[in-house]
mmCIF file of the N, C-alpha and C atoms, coordinates in Angstrom:
data_MODEL
# 
_entry.id   MODEL 
# 
loop_
_atom_site.group_PDB 
_atom_site.id 
_atom_site.type_symbol 
_atom_site.label_atom_id 
_atom_site.label_alt_id 
_atom_site.label_comp_id 
_atom_site.label_asym_id 
_atom_site.label_entity_id 
_atom_site.label_seq_id 
_atom_site.pdbx_PDB_ins_code 
_atom_site.Cartn_x 
_atom_site.Cartn_y 
_atom_site.Cartn_z 
_atom_site.occupancy 
_atom_site.B_iso_or_equiv 
_atom_site.pdbx_formal_charge 
_atom_site.auth_seq_id 
_atom_site.auth_comp_id 
_atom_site.auth_asym_id 
_atom_site.auth_atom_id 
_atom_site.pdbx_PDB_model_num 
ATOM 1   N N  . UNK A 1 1  ? -19.117 124.348 11.939 1.00 0.00 ? 1  UNK A N  1 
ATOM 2   C CA . UNK A 1 1  ? -18.709 123.067 12.470 1.00 0.00 ? 1  UNK A CA 1 
ATOM 3   C C  . UNK A 1 1  ? -18.637 122.079 11.320 1.00 0.00 ? 1  UNK A C  1 
ATOM 4   N N  . UNK A 1 2  ? -17.585 121.302 11.336 1.00 0.00 ? 2  UNK A N  1 
ATOM 5   C CA . UNK A 1 2  ? -17.412 120.240 10.341 1.00 0.00 ? 2  UNK A CA 1 
ATOM 6   C C  . UNK A 1 2  ? -17.135 118.938 11.078 1.00 0.00 ? 2  UNK A C  1 
ATOM 7   N N  . UNK A 1 3  ? -17.603 117.857 10.509 1.00 0.00 ? 3  UNK A N  1 
ATOM 8   C CA . UNK A 1 3  ? -17.299 116.541 11.053 1.00 0.00 ? 3  UNK A CA 1 
ATOM 9   C C  . UNK A 1 3  ? -16.828 115.642 9.929  1.00 0.00 ? 3  UNK A C  1 
ATOM 10  N N  . UNK A 1 4  ? -15.984 114.685 10.296 1.00 0.00 ? 4  UNK A N  1 
ATOM 11  C CA . UNK A 1 4  ? -15.569 113.674 9.331  1.00 0.00 ? 4  UNK A CA 1 
ATOM 12  C C  . UNK A 1 4  ? -15.245 112.398 10.084 1.00 0.00 ? 4  UNK A C  1 
ATOM 13  N N  . UNK A 1 5  ? -15.376 111.289 9.392  1.00 0.00 ? 5  UNK A N  1 
ATOM 14  C CA . UNK A 1 5  ? -15.083 109.987 9.976  1.00 0.00 ? 5  UNK A CA 1 
ATOM 15  C C  . UNK A 1 5  ? -13.616 109.680 9.703  1.00 0.00 ? 5  UNK A C  1 
ATOM 16  N N  . UNK A 1 6  ? -12.923 109.237 10.757 1.00 0.00 ? 6  UNK A N  1 
ATOM 17  C CA . UNK A 1 6  ? -11.524 108.842 10.607 1.00 0.00 ? 6  UNK A CA 1 
ATOM 18  C C  . UNK A 1 6  ? -11.411 107.384 11.031 1.00 0.00 ? 6  UNK A C  1 
ATOM 19  N N  . UNK A 1 7  ? -11.079 106.554 10.105 1.00 0.00 ? 7  UNK A N  1 
ATOM 20  C CA . UNK A 1 7  ? -10.993 105.132 10.394 1.00 0.00 ? 7  UNK A CA 1 
ATOM 21  C C  . UNK A 1 7  ? -12.370 104.543 10.630 1.00 0.00 ? 7  UNK A C  1 
ATOM 22  N N  . UNK A 1 8  ? -12.392 103.441 11.360 1.00 0.00 ? 8  UNK A N  1 
ATOM 23  C CA . UNK A 1 8  ? -13.670 102.768 11.601 1.00 0.00 ? 8  UNK A CA 1 
ATOM 24  C C  . UNK A 1 8  ? -14.279 103.120 12.962 1.00 0.00 ? 8  UNK A C  1 
ATOM 25  N N  . UNK A 1 9  ? -13.528 103.855 13.794 1.00 0.00 ? 9  UNK A N  1 
ATOM 26  C CA . UNK A 1 9  ? -14.067 104.122 15.129 1.00 0.00 ? 9  UNK A CA 1 
ATOM 27  C C  . UNK A 1 9  ? -13.777 105.531 15.648 1.00 0.00 ? 9  UNK A C  1 
ATOM 28  N N  . UNK A 1 10 ? -13.553 106.479 14.754 1.00 0.00 ? 10 UNK A N  1 
ATOM 29  C CA . UNK A 1 10 ? -13.258 107.836 15.220 1.00 0.00 ? 10 UNK A CA 1 
ATOM 30  C C  . UNK A 1 10 ? -13.981 108.879 14.376 1.00 0.00 ? 10 UNK A C  1 
ATOM 31  N N  . UNK A 1 11 ? -14.398 109.923 15.036 1.00 0.00 ? 11 UNK A N  1 
ATOM 32  C CA . UNK A 1 11 ? -15.027 111.071 14.374 1.00 0.00 ? 11 UNK A CA 1 
ATOM 33  C C  . UNK A 1 11 ? -14.226 112.307 14.770 1.00 0.00 ? 11 UNK A C  1 
ATOM 34  N N  . UNK A 1 12 ? -13.938 113.146 13.804 1.00 0.00 ? 12 UNK A N  1 
ATOM 35  C CA . UNK A 1 12 ? -13.249 114.397 14.065 1.00 0.00 ? 12 UNK A CA 1 
ATOM 36  C C  . UNK A 1 12 ? -14.261 115.531 13.897 1.00 0.00 ? 12 UNK A C  1 
ATOM 37  N N  . UNK A 1 13 ? -14.444 116.305 14.942 1.00 0.00 ? 13 UNK A N  1 
ATOM 38  C CA . UNK A 1 13 ? -15.330 117.465 14.895 1.00 0.00 ? 13 UNK A CA 1 
ATOM 39  C C  . UNK A 1 13 ? -14.447 118.710 14.972 1.00 0.00 ? 13 UNK A C  1 
ATOM 40  N N  . UNK A 1 14 ? -14.661 119.631 14.058 1.00 0.00 ? 14 UNK A N  1 
ATOM 41  C CA . UNK A 1 14 ? -13.887 120.865 14.007 1.00 0.00 ? 14 UNK A CA 1 
ATOM 42  C C  . UNK A 1 14 ? -14.837 122.042 14.156 1.00 0.00 ? 14 UNK A C  1 
ATOM 43  N N  . UNK A 1 15 ? -14.521 122.916 15.095 1.00 0.00 ? 15 UNK A N  1 
ATOM 44  C CA . UNK A 1 15 ? -15.305 124.123 15.311 1.00 0.00 ? 15 UNK A CA 1 
ATOM 45  C C  . UNK A 1 15 ? -14.351 125.305 15.173 1.00 0.00 ? 15 UNK A C  1 
ATOM 46  N N  . UNK A 1 16 ? -14.719 126.238 14.307 1.00 0.00 ? 16 UNK A N  1 
ATOM 47  C CA . UNK A 1 16 ? -13.894 127.420 14.103 1.00 0.00 ? 16 UNK A CA 1 
ATOM 48  C C  . UNK A 1 16 ? -14.755 128.659 14.255 1.00 0.00 ? 16 UNK A C  1 
ATOM 49  N N  . UNK A 1 17 ? -14.212 129.674 14.937 1.00 0.00 ? 17 UNK A N  1 
ATOM 50  C CA . UNK A 1 17 ? -14.959 130.909 15.081 1.00 0.00 ? 17 UNK A CA 1 
ATOM 51  C C  . UNK A 1 17 ? -14.208 132.055 14.413 1.00 0.00 ? 17 UNK A C  1 
ATOM 52  N N  . UNK A 1 18 ? -14.846 133.191 14.349 1.00 0.00 ? 18 UNK A N  1 
ATOM 53  C CA . UNK A 1 18 ? -14.236 134.351 13.692 1.00 0.00 ? 18 UNK A CA 1 
ATOM 54  C C  . UNK A 1 18 ? -14.011 135.487 14.688 1.00 0.00 ? 18 UNK A C  1 
ATOM 55  N N  . UNK A 1 19 ? -13.857 135.129 15.946 1.00 0.00 ? 19 UNK A N  1 
ATOM 56  C CA . UNK A 1 19 ? -13.644 136.125 16.995 1.00 0.00 ? 19 UNK A CA 1 
ATOM 57  C C  . UNK A 1 19 ? -12.242 136.695 16.972 1.00 0.00 ? 19 UNK A C  1 
ATOM 58  N N  . UNK A 1 20 ? -11.833 137.311 18.062 1.00 0.00 ? 20 UNK A N  1 
ATOM 59  C CA . UNK A 1 20 ? -10.533 137.978 18.114 1.00 0.00 ? 20 UNK A CA 1 
ATOM 60  C C  . UNK A 1 20 ? -9.344  137.033 18.262 1.00 0.00 ? 20 UNK A C  1 
ATOM 61  N N  . UNK A 1 21 ? -9.586  135.757 18.414 1.00 0.00 ? 21 UNK A N  1 
ATOM 62  C CA . UNK A 1 21 ? -8.498  134.801 18.589 1.00 0.00 ? 21 UNK A CA 1 
ATOM 63  C C  . UNK A 1 21 ? -8.104  134.662 20.045 1.00 0.00 ? 21 UNK A C  1 
ATOM 64  N N  . UNK A 1 22 ? -7.139  133.792 20.282 1.00 0.00 ? 22 UNK A N  1 
ATOM 65  C CA . UNK A 1 22 ? -6.652  133.519 21.635 1.00 0.00 ? 22 UNK A CA 1 
ATOM 66  C C  . UNK A 1 22 ? -5.158  133.819 21.640 1.00 0.00 ? 22 UNK A C  1 
ATOM 67  N N  . UNK A 1 23 ? -4.735  134.686 22.542 1.00 0.00 ? 23 UNK A N  1 
ATOM 68  C CA . UNK A 1 23 ? -3.318  135.018 22.649 1.00 0.00 ? 23 UNK A CA 1 
ATOM 69  C C  . UNK A 1 23 ? -2.501  133.775 22.961 1.00 0.00 ? 23 UNK A C  1 
ATOM 70  N N  . UNK A 1 24 ? -1.300  133.722 22.418 1.00 0.00 ? 24 UNK A N  1 
ATOM 71  C CA . UNK A 1 24 ? -0.422  132.570 22.616 1.00 0.00 ? 24 UNK A CA 1 
ATOM 72  C C  . UNK A 1 24 ? -0.138  132.244 24.067 1.00 0.00 ? 24 UNK A C  1 
ATOM 73  N N  . UNK A 1 25 ? -0.011  133.277 24.918 1.00 0.00 ? 25 UNK A N  1 
ATOM 74  C CA . UNK A 1 25 ? 0.264   133.021 26.332 1.00 0.00 ? 25 UNK A CA 1 
ATOM 75  C C  . UNK A 1 25 ? -0.943  132.444 27.066 1.00 0.00 ? 25 UNK A C  1 
ATOM 76  N N  . UNK A 1 26 ? -2.128  132.587 26.500 1.00 0.00 ? 26 UNK A N  1 
ATOM 77  C CA . UNK A 1 26 ? -3.344  132.039 27.114 1.00 0.00 ? 26 UNK A CA 1 
ATOM 78  C C  . UNK A 1 26 ? -3.721  130.684 26.525 1.00 0.00 ? 26 UNK A C  1 
ATOM 79  N N  . UNK A 1 27 ? -3.235  130.397 25.330 1.00 0.00 ? 27 UNK A N  1 
ATOM 80  C CA . UNK A 1 27 ? -3.625  129.174 24.626 1.00 0.00 ? 27 UNK A CA 1 
ATOM 81  C C  . UNK A 1 27 ? -3.290  127.916 25.428 1.00 0.00 ? 27 UNK A C  1 
ATOM 82  N N  . UNK A 1 28 ? -2.170  127.920 26.149 1.00 0.00 ? 28 UNK A N  1 
ATOM 83  C CA . UNK A 1 28 ? -1.782  126.761 26.949 1.00 0.00 ? 28 UNK A CA 1 
ATOM 84  C C  . UNK A 1 28 ? -2.617  126.608 28.212 1.00 0.00 ? 28 UNK A C  1 
ATOM 85  N N  . UNK A 1 29 ? -3.362  127.650 28.592 1.00 0.00 ? 29 UNK A N  1 
ATOM 86  C CA . UNK A 1 29 ? -4.105  127.644 29.854 1.00 0.00 ? 29 UNK A CA 1 
ATOM 87  C C  . UNK A 1 29 ? -5.615  127.496 29.694 1.00 0.00 ? 29 UNK A C  1 
ATOM 88  N N  . UNK A 1 30 ? -6.137  127.609 28.487 1.00 0.00 ? 30 UNK A N  1 
ATOM 89  C CA . UNK A 1 30 ? -7.590  127.696 28.321 1.00 0.00 ? 30 UNK A CA 1 
ATOM 90  C C  . UNK A 1 30 ? -8.346  126.449 28.769 1.00 0.00 ? 30 UNK A C  1 
ATOM 91  N N  . UNK A 1 31 ? -7.672  125.310 28.847 1.00 0.00 ? 31 UNK A N  1 
ATOM 92  C CA . UNK A 1 31 ? -8.335  124.087 29.296 1.00 0.00 ? 31 UNK A CA 1 
ATOM 93  C C  . UNK A 1 31 ? -8.166  123.851 30.796 1.00 0.00 ? 31 UNK A C  1 
ATOM 94  N N  . UNK A 1 32 ? -7.459  124.740 31.488 1.00 0.00 ? 32 UNK A N  1 
ATOM 95  C CA . UNK A 1 32 ? -7.296  124.631 32.938 1.00 0.00 ? 32 UNK A CA 1 
ATOM 96  C C  . UNK A 1 32 ? -8.587  125.065 33.635 1.00 0.00 ? 32 UNK A C  1 
ATOM 97  N N  . UNK A 1 33 ? -8.987  124.280 34.628 1.00 0.00 ? 33 UNK A N  1 
ATOM 98  C CA . UNK A 1 33 ? -10.184 124.642 35.386 1.00 0.00 ? 33 UNK A CA 1 
ATOM 99  C C  . UNK A 1 33 ? -9.983  125.983 36.069 1.00 0.00 ? 33 UNK A C  1 
ATOM 100 N N  . UNK A 1 34 ? -10.986 126.806 36.010 1.00 0.00 ? 34 UNK A N  1 
ATOM 101 C CA . UNK A 1 34 ? -11.044 128.129 36.629 1.00 0.00 ? 34 UNK A CA 1 
ATOM 102 C C  . UNK A 1 34 ? -10.164 129.181 35.948 1.00 0.00 ? 34 UNK A C  1 
ATOM 103 N N  . UNK A 1 35 ? -9.592  128.853 34.791 1.00 0.00 ? 35 UNK A N  1 
ATOM 104 C CA . UNK A 1 35 ? -8.886  129.892 34.037 1.00 0.00 ? 35 UNK A CA 1 
ATOM 105 C C  . UNK A 1 35 ? -9.925  130.659 33.229 1.00 0.00 ? 35 UNK A C  1 
ATOM 106 N N  . UNK A 1 36 ? -9.969  131.954 33.397 1.00 0.00 ? 36 UNK A N  1 
ATOM 107 C CA . UNK A 1 36 ? -10.924 132.786 32.670 1.00 0.00 ? 36 UNK A CA 1 
ATOM 108 C C  . UNK A 1 36 ? -10.207 134.015 32.129 1.00 0.00 ? 36 UNK A C  1 
ATOM 109 N N  . UNK A 1 37 ? -10.515 134.349 30.910 1.00 0.00 ? 37 UNK A N  1 
ATOM 110 C CA . UNK A 1 37 ? -9.929  135.547 30.308 1.00 0.00 ? 37 UNK A CA 1 
ATOM 111 C C  . UNK A 1 37 ? -10.893 136.733 30.385 1.00 0.00 ? 37 UNK A C  1 
ATOM 112 N N  . UNK A 1 38 ? -12.083 136.459 30.870 1.00 0.00 ? 38 UNK A N  1 
ATOM 113 C CA . UNK A 1 38 ? -13.087 137.517 30.993 1.00 0.00 ? 38 UNK A CA 1 
ATOM 114 C C  . UNK A 1 38 ? -12.934 138.244 32.330 1.00 0.00 ? 38 UNK A C  1 
ATOM 115 N N  . UNK A 1 39 ? -13.618 139.355 32.445 1.00 0.00 ? 39 UNK A N  1 
ATOM 116 C CA . UNK A 1 39 ? -13.615 140.110 33.699 1.00 0.00 ? 39 UNK A CA 1 
ATOM 117 C C  . UNK A 1 39 ? -14.216 139.277 34.818 1.00 0.00 ? 39 UNK A C  1 
ATOM 118 N N  . UNK A 1 40 ? -13.848 139.585 36.034 1.00 0.00 ? 40 UNK A N  1 
ATOM 119 C CA . UNK A 1 40 ? -14.369 138.897 37.202 1.00 0.00 ? 40 UNK A CA 1 
ATOM 120 C C  . UNK A 1 40 ? -15.900 138.967 37.216 1.00 0.00 ? 40 UNK A C  1 
ATOM 121 N N  . UNK A 1 41 ? -16.536 137.839 37.514 1.00 0.00 ? 41 UNK A N  1 
ATOM 122 C CA . UNK A 1 41 ? -17.987 137.782 37.563 1.00 0.00 ? 41 UNK A CA 1 
ATOM 123 C C  . UNK A 1 41 ? -18.639 137.469 36.228 1.00 0.00 ? 41 UNK A C  1 
ATOM 124 N N  . UNK A 1 42 ? -17.823 137.294 35.184 1.00 0.00 ? 42 UNK A N  1 
ATOM 125 C CA . UNK A 1 42 ? -18.366 137.039 33.840 1.00 0.00 ? 42 UNK A CA 1 
ATOM 126 C C  . UNK A 1 42 ? -18.181 135.590 33.411 1.00 0.00 ? 42 UNK A C  1 
ATOM 127 N N  . UNK A 1 43 ? -17.985 134.710 34.328 1.00 0.00 ? 43 UNK A N  1 
ATOM 128 C CA . UNK A 1 43 ? -17.821 133.297 34.015 1.00 0.00 ? 43 UNK A CA 1 
ATOM 129 C C  . UNK A 1 43 ? -16.884 132.651 35.014 1.00 0.00 ? 43 UNK A C  1 
ATOM 130 N N  . UNK A 1 44 ? -16.988 131.335 35.134 1.00 0.00 ? 44 UNK A N  1 
ATOM 131 C CA . UNK A 1 44 ? -16.177 130.611 36.108 1.00 0.00 ? 44 UNK A CA 1 
ATOM 132 C C  . UNK A 1 44 ? -14.907 130.023 35.524 1.00 0.00 ? 44 UNK A C  1 
ATOM 133 N N  . UNK A 1 45 ? -14.810 129.938 34.208 1.00 0.00 ? 45 UNK A N  1 
ATOM 134 C CA . UNK A 1 45 ? -13.640 129.330 33.609 1.00 0.00 ? 45 UNK A CA 1 
ATOM 135 C C  . UNK A 1 45 ? -13.665 127.819 33.666 1.00 0.00 ? 45 UNK A C  1 
ATOM 136 N N  . UNK A 1 46 ? -14.851 127.242 33.599 1.00 0.00 ? 46 UNK A N  1 
ATOM 137 C CA . UNK A 1 46 ? -14.974 125.786 33.670 1.00 0.00 ? 46 UNK A CA 1 
ATOM 138 C C  . UNK A 1 46 ? -15.385 125.143 32.353 1.00 0.00 ? 46 UNK A C  1 
ATOM 139 N N  . UNK A 1 47 ? -15.915 125.906 31.418 1.00 0.00 ? 47 UNK A N  1 
ATOM 140 C CA . UNK A 1 47 ? -16.496 125.333 30.208 1.00 0.00 ? 47 UNK A CA 1 
ATOM 141 C C  . UNK A 1 47 ? -15.560 124.457 29.411 1.00 0.00 ? 47 UNK A C  1 
ATOM 142 N N  . UNK A 1 48 ? -14.403 124.978 29.028 1.00 0.00 ? 48 UNK A N  1 
ATOM 143 C CA . UNK A 1 48 ? -13.474 124.191 28.221 1.00 0.00 ? 48 UNK A CA 1 
ATOM 144 C C  . UNK A 1 48 ? -12.845 123.055 29.010 1.00 0.00 ? 48 UNK A C  1 
ATOM 145 N N  . UNK A 1 49 ? -12.617 123.262 30.316 1.00 0.00 ? 49 UNK A N  1 
ATOM 146 C CA . UNK A 1 49 ? -12.072 122.196 31.157 1.00 0.00 ? 49 UNK A CA 1 
ATOM 147 C C  . UNK A 1 49 ? -13.042 121.020 31.218 1.00 0.00 ? 49 UNK A C  1 
ATOM 148 N N  . UNK A 1 50 ? -14.319 121.304 31.363 1.00 0.00 ? 50 UNK A N  1 
ATOM 149 C CA . UNK A 1 50 ? -15.327 120.244 31.420 1.00 0.00 ? 50 UNK A CA 1 
ATOM 150 C C  . UNK A 1 50 ? -15.454 119.548 30.069 1.00 0.00 ? 50 UNK A C  1 
ATOM 151 N N  . UNK A 1 51 ? -15.458 120.320 28.992 1.00 0.00 ? 51 UNK A N  1 
ATOM 152 C CA . UNK A 1 51 ? -15.533 119.722 27.656 1.00 0.00 ? 51 UNK A CA 1 
ATOM 153 C C  . UNK A 1 51 ? -14.382 118.758 27.429 1.00 0.00 ? 51 UNK A C  1 
ATOM 154 N N  . UNK A 1 52 ? -13.164 119.185 27.754 1.00 0.00 ? 52 UNK A N  1 
ATOM 155 C CA . UNK A 1 52 ? -11.994 118.325 27.546 1.00 0.00 ? 52 UNK A CA 1 
ATOM 156 C C  . UNK A 1 52 ? -12.092 117.076 28.413 1.00 0.00 ? 52 UNK A C  1 
ATOM 157 N N  . UNK A 1 53 ? -12.532 117.225 29.658 1.00 0.00 ? 53 UNK A N  1 
ATOM 158 C CA . UNK A 1 53 ? -12.646 116.079 30.557 1.00 0.00 ? 53 UNK A CA 1 
ATOM 159 C C  . UNK A 1 53 ? -13.638 115.051 30.015 1.00 0.00 ? 53 UNK A C  1 
ATOM 160 N N  . UNK A 1 54 ? -14.777 115.499 29.531 1.00 0.00 ? 54 UNK A N  1 
ATOM 161 C CA . UNK A 1 54 ? -15.785 114.586 28.977 1.00 0.00 ? 54 UNK A CA 1 
ATOM 162 C C  . UNK A 1 54 ? -15.239 113.878 27.746 1.00 0.00 ? 54 UNK A C  1 
ATOM 163 N N  . UNK A 1 55 ? -14.612 114.625 26.852 1.00 0.00 ? 55 UNK A N  1 
ATOM 164 C CA . UNK A 1 55 ? -14.076 114.038 25.624 1.00 0.00 ? 55 UNK A CA 1 
ATOM 165 C C  . UNK A 1 55 ? -12.981 113.025 25.939 1.00 0.00 ? 55 UNK A C  1 
ATOM 166 N N  . UNK A 1 56 ? -12.069 113.363 26.851 1.00 0.00 ? 56 UNK A N  1 
ATOM 167 C CA . UNK A 1 56 ? -10.999 112.430 27.213 1.00 0.00 ? 56 UNK A CA 1 
ATOM 168 C C  . UNK A 1 56 ? -11.543 111.197 27.932 1.00 0.00 ? 56 UNK A C  1 
ATOM 169 N N  . UNK A 1 57 ? -12.596 111.363 28.715 1.00 0.00 ? 57 UNK A N  1 
ATOM 170 C CA . UNK A 1 57 ? -13.228 110.228 29.394 1.00 0.00 ? 57 UNK A CA 1 
ATOM 171 C C  . UNK A 1 57 ? -13.724 109.194 28.378 1.00 0.00 ? 57 UNK A C  1 
ATOM 172 N N  . UNK A 1 58 ? -14.104 109.655 27.210 1.00 0.00 ? 58 UNK A N  1 
ATOM 173 C CA . UNK A 1 58 ? -14.597 108.767 26.154 1.00 0.00 ? 58 UNK A CA 1 
ATOM 174 C C  . UNK A 1 58 ? -13.509 108.386 25.155 1.00 0.00 ? 58 UNK A C  1 
ATOM 175 N N  . UNK A 1 59 ? -12.251 108.650 25.517 1.00 0.00 ? 59 UNK A N  1 
ATOM 176 C CA . UNK A 1 59 ? -11.127 108.226 24.684 1.00 0.00 ? 59 UNK A CA 1 
ATOM 177 C C  . UNK A 1 59 ? -10.736 109.212 23.599 1.00 0.00 ? 59 UNK A C  1 
ATOM 178 N N  . UNK A 1 60 ? -11.256 110.412 23.650 1.00 0.00 ? 60 UNK A N  1 
ATOM 179 C CA . UNK A 1 60 ? -10.953 111.400 22.621 1.00 0.00 ? 60 UNK A CA 1 
ATOM 180 C C  . UNK A 1 60 ? -9.930  112.421 23.063 1.00 0.00 ? 60 UNK A C  1 
ATOM 181 N N  . UNK A 1 61 ? -9.745  113.404 22.223 1.00 0.00 ? 61 UNK A N  1 
ATOM 182 C CA . UNK A 1 61 ? -8.806  114.489 22.487 1.00 0.00 ? 61 UNK A CA 1 
ATOM 183 C C  . UNK A 1 61 ? -9.461  115.800 22.103 1.00 0.00 ? 61 UNK A C  1 
ATOM 184 N N  . UNK A 1 62 ? -9.071  116.876 22.765 1.00 0.00 ? 62 UNK A N  1 
ATOM 185 C CA . UNK A 1 62 ? -9.555  118.213 22.427 1.00 0.00 ? 62 UNK A CA 1 
ATOM 186 C C  . UNK A 1 62 ? -8.357  119.148 22.434 1.00 0.00 ? 62 UNK A C  1 
ATOM 187 N N  . UNK A 1 63 ? -8.179  119.859 21.343 1.00 0.00 ? 63 UNK A N  1 
ATOM 188 C CA . UNK A 1 63 ? -7.065  120.801 21.217 1.00 0.00 ? 63 UNK A CA 1 
ATOM 189 C C  . UNK A 1 63 ? -7.572  122.085 20.578 1.00 0.00 ? 63 UNK A C  1 
ATOM 190 N N  . UNK A 1 64 ? -6.812  123.153 20.778 1.00 0.00 ? 64 UNK A N  1 
ATOM 191 C CA . UNK A 1 64 ? -7.162  124.445 20.200 1.00 0.00 ? 64 UNK A CA 1 
ATOM 192 C C  . UNK A 1 64 ? -5.934  125.063 19.558 1.00 0.00 ? 64 UNK A C  1 
ATOM 193 N N  . UNK A 1 65 ? -6.183  125.859 18.527 1.00 0.00 ? 65 UNK A N  1 
ATOM 194 C CA . UNK A 1 65 ? -5.111  126.632 17.910 1.00 0.00 ? 65 UNK A CA 1 
ATOM 195 C C  . UNK A 1 65 ? -5.665  127.990 17.516 1.00 0.00 ? 65 UNK A C  1 
ATOM 196 N N  . UNK A 1 66 ? -4.778  128.982 17.489 1.00 0.00 ? 66 UNK A N  1 
ATOM 197 C CA . UNK A 1 66 ? -5.178  130.327 17.123 1.00 0.00 ? 66 UNK A CA 1 
ATOM 198 C C  . UNK A 1 66 ? -3.925  131.133 16.816 1.00 0.00 ? 66 UNK A C  1 
ATOM 199 N N  . UNK A 1 67 ? -4.056  132.058 15.890 1.00 0.00 ? 67 UNK A N  1 
ATOM 200 C CA . UNK A 1 67 ? -2.933  132.953 15.611 1.00 0.00 ? 67 UNK A CA 1 
ATOM 201 C C  . UNK A 1 67 ? -2.990  134.191 16.494 1.00 0.00 ? 67 UNK A C  1 
ATOM 202 N N  . UNK A 1 68 ? -3.985  134.266 17.373 1.00 0.00 ? 68 UNK A N  1 
ATOM 203 C CA . UNK A 1 68 ? -4.130  135.385 18.280 1.00 0.00 ? 68 UNK A CA 1 
ATOM 204 C C  . UNK A 1 68 ? -4.727  136.621 17.665 1.00 0.00 ? 68 UNK A C  1 
ATOM 205 N N  . UNK A 1 69 ? -5.163  136.526 16.414 1.00 0.00 ? 69 UNK A N  1 
ATOM 206 C CA . UNK A 1 69 ? -5.689  137.689 15.715 1.00 0.00 ? 69 UNK A CA 1 
ATOM 207 C C  . UNK A 1 69 ? -7.054  137.453 15.063 1.00 0.00 ? 69 UNK A C  1 
ATOM 208 N N  . UNK A 1 70 ? -7.268  136.256 14.565 1.00 0.00 ? 70 UNK A N  1 
ATOM 209 C CA . UNK A 1 70 ? -8.487  136.030 13.767 1.00 0.00 ? 70 UNK A CA 1 
ATOM 210 C C  . UNK A 1 70 ? -9.106  134.672 14.034 1.00 0.00 ? 70 UNK A C  1 
ATOM 211 N N  . UNK A 1 71 ? -9.756  134.544 15.162 1.00 0.00 ? 71 UNK A N  1 
ATOM 212 C CA . UNK A 1 71 ? -10.515 133.346 15.458 1.00 0.00 ? 71 UNK A CA 1 
ATOM 213 C C  . UNK A 1 71 ? -9.682  132.239 16.088 1.00 0.00 ? 71 UNK A C  1 
ATOM 214 N N  . UNK A 1 72 ? -10.379 131.176 16.416 1.00 0.00 ? 72 UNK A N  1 
ATOM 215 C CA . UNK A 1 72 ? -9.754  130.000 17.026 1.00 0.00 ? 72 UNK A CA 1 
ATOM 216 C C  . UNK A 1 72 ? -10.329 128.751 16.386 1.00 0.00 ? 72 UNK A C  1 
ATOM 217 N N  . UNK A 1 73 ? -9.553  127.684 16.421 1.00 0.00 ? 73 UNK A N  1 
ATOM 218 C CA . UNK A 1 73 ? -9.952  126.410 15.844 1.00 0.00 ? 73 UNK A CA 1 
ATOM 219 C C  . UNK A 1 73 ? -9.867  125.365 16.951 1.00 0.00 ? 73 UNK A C  1 
ATOM 220 N N  . UNK A 1 74 ? -10.954 124.651 17.171 1.00 0.00 ? 74 UNK A N  1 
ATOM 221 C CA . UNK A 1 74 ? -11.007 123.589 18.167 1.00 0.00 ? 74 UNK A CA 1 
ATOM 222 C C  . UNK A 1 74 ? -11.251 122.270 17.457 1.00 0.00 ? 74 UNK A C  1 
ATOM 223 N N  . UNK A 1 75 ? -10.458 121.254 17.804 1.00 0.00 ? 75 UNK A N  1 
ATOM 224 C CA . UNK A 1 75 ? -10.614 119.903 17.251 1.00 0.00 ? 75 UNK A CA 1 
ATOM 225 C C  . UNK A 1 75 ? -10.469 118.902 18.353 1.00 0.00 ? 75 UNK A C  1 
# 
């Protein structure tokens, strides 16, 4: 995780992992409530939706990028 100050009133937090990445067809859906890429019973698909909602409620933004092969980057 990295953080940096942008301007006088913004902080950018970057989280990058080294997992298998996120397929392009799923990348547009990962912030949708109840979207889950795991097997049934292995999660509700609410985590990223809730994170984005909290961040946007405070005037921020949350985005993700991935090449689908080597990890994902969240900012």
